[in-house]
N, C-alpha and C positions, 0 to 999 in steps of 0.2 A: 555422419554415423552416430547414432543416439543409443542409450541403453534400451530405449523402447524398440528401436528398430531390430537391435540384437535379439531380444525376447521374442519379437514377432517372427524373426526368421526361424528361430529353434521350434517354436510351435507349429509354424507352417510345415518345415520339413517333417515333423513328426505326423502331421496330418495327412501328408501326401503319401508317406511311407505306409501308414496304416490303410489308405485307400489302394495302394498297389497291392498290399498283402490281403485284400478283399475282408477287412476287418471292419465291422460297422461302427466300432468306436472311433473311427476317423472323423465321423460328422460332429459329435459334441467337441473334440479337440479343435476342429476346423472354426466352430462357432468363436473361440477365444481367438483364434488367429485372425479372422475377419474384422473382429471388433478393433483390436490393435492397429490393423492396417488401416482402418477407416480413419483414424486420428492422424496416421502419418501421411496418407494421400491427401487430406483435408489440408494440413500443413503445407504440402507442396504444390497446391492449387491444382490437383488433379481431381477435379469435382466428380467427373463420370466414374471414376474408379472409387471414390468415396461412396457415391450411391450404389455402386456395384456391390460393396462390403455390406451394406444394409441389407441389400436382396440376398445376397449369399447367406446371411445370418438366418434369413427365413428358409432358404432352400436346404439348409443343414437339418433342419426339422423334417422337410420333405425327404430328403436322402435318409434320414435315420429310419423314417416309417416304411419306405420302400425297401430298404434292406433288412428290415425286421419281418418281412412278409415272405415266408417260405423260401424254397431254394437254398438253404444254408447246410452246410456239411462242415461239421467240426469246427464250427464258429466262423467259417467263411462263406460269402454268398457265391452263387452261381452266376455267371454273366451271359450275354445273349448277343445275337446279331441286331444291328439297327435295321427296321423295316424301311424299305424304299420310300414309302409315302411320308412317314415320320422324318425322314432324313431331309426330303424336300422341304417340308414344312419348317424345320429348324433353320435350314439356310435362309429360307424367304423371312422367317422372323428376325434372323441375325441382321440382314440387310436393311429391313424396314426400321428396326430398332436403332440401328447405327445412324441412319439418316435423321430420324425424329430426335434422338438424343444429341446428335451433332448440332443440329439447328437450334436446339434450346441453349447449349452450351455457348455457341457463337453469339446469340442474341442476348442472353441474359447473365452471362458470367465472364470472368477475365480468365478462363481456363487457358492452361499453357499450351496444350496441343488438343484441342477440342475434337477434330475429327477422327485423328487416330485414337484418342482415348475413348471415344464413343464406339468406334468401330470394335476395338477389343473388348469393351464392356459388354456390348450387345452379344458377341460371340462367345464370351465367357459364360454368359448365362446359359447359352445353348449347350455348350460342353458341360455345365455342371448339371443341367437337367439330363443330359444323355448319360452321365456318369451314375446320377440317382437312379436312373432307370437300367443301369448295370450293362449299357452297351459299350463293347469293346472299341468301337470307332471313337469314342469320346477322347481316348489317349491321343490319336492321330491329331484331332483338333488342338488338344492341349499342347501337343508338341509345336504346332505352327504359332499359336497364340503367345506361348512363353518364350519362343525365340524372338518374337517382334517385342514383347515386353522388356526384355534384356536391352534392346537399344533404347526404348523410350525412358527406361529409368536411368541408364548411363546419361542421357541427354539432360534429365532433370537432377543430376549429380546424387543420386540414390545408389551408390556404389554397392554397398551391402545387399540392398535388395535386388539389384541387378544380379549379383553373384547368386543369391537365393534362386531367381527365375531360370538362371543358367543350370543350376542344379535340379530345378523342377523339370527341364528338358531332359535330363539323364534319367530322373526318376520316372518321366512318363514313358521313355523307351522301355525302362525295367517294368513299369506297369502293363504297357502294351504286350510285352512278351508273356508276362505271367497270366493277364487274363486271356490271351490268345490260346495258351497251353490248356487253361482250363476249359475253354470253349471247345477245343478239339476233343479233350478226354470226354466230355460231356455228350457230344455228338456221336462219338465212337460208342460210348456207352448205351446212348438210346438205340442206335442201329442194332447193337448187339441184343438187346431186350426186345426190339421189334421183330428182330429176325427169329429169336426163341420162340416169341408168342405165336409169329406165323407157323413156325414149325410143330408147334404144339397142337395147332388145329387138327382134328381128326380128318382124315379124307375119306369122303364116301366113295365106294367104288360101285358103279352101276352094275 
């Protein structure tokens, strides 16, 4: 356990909490977090995770842009359901990305757990993109991924990081509940508006 790891844990927790609160400042905070963890993972020979942090740093900009475009109420973004087609494309991308990255890690590096690390990396990208697009289901994917991450980091003797990801699982359930509540409220409001608009249309009597 290092001072760097402690700082990274604190910044990460703040970023995930802001995400659960639907506050767009989660994205710049997360940039700091991923850069800190890029160094930590490289030192632990988790090279896929190291690369993931670099991609995450770029995705934070995408997330900031998406969350800055409309659908904001009192500083908090509104969320949405994942379209079925986009869901299948995300899963296919995750599998293909895991196979490709895993093959590269096995062939060209001394990665500690190349296949598992690659699988988690690929699907973390999918989850991050879904979160940037404000899809509620992104939290379900994070719950699964973070649970597996806990085991991998314990294996690599990164106890504090493992504890962080265990905390992420708890925060993910909190985020899921918060986002689902907002979605239900949005859909209820939209139905009410639609009903009122329909009722307001004058009827023509023959």
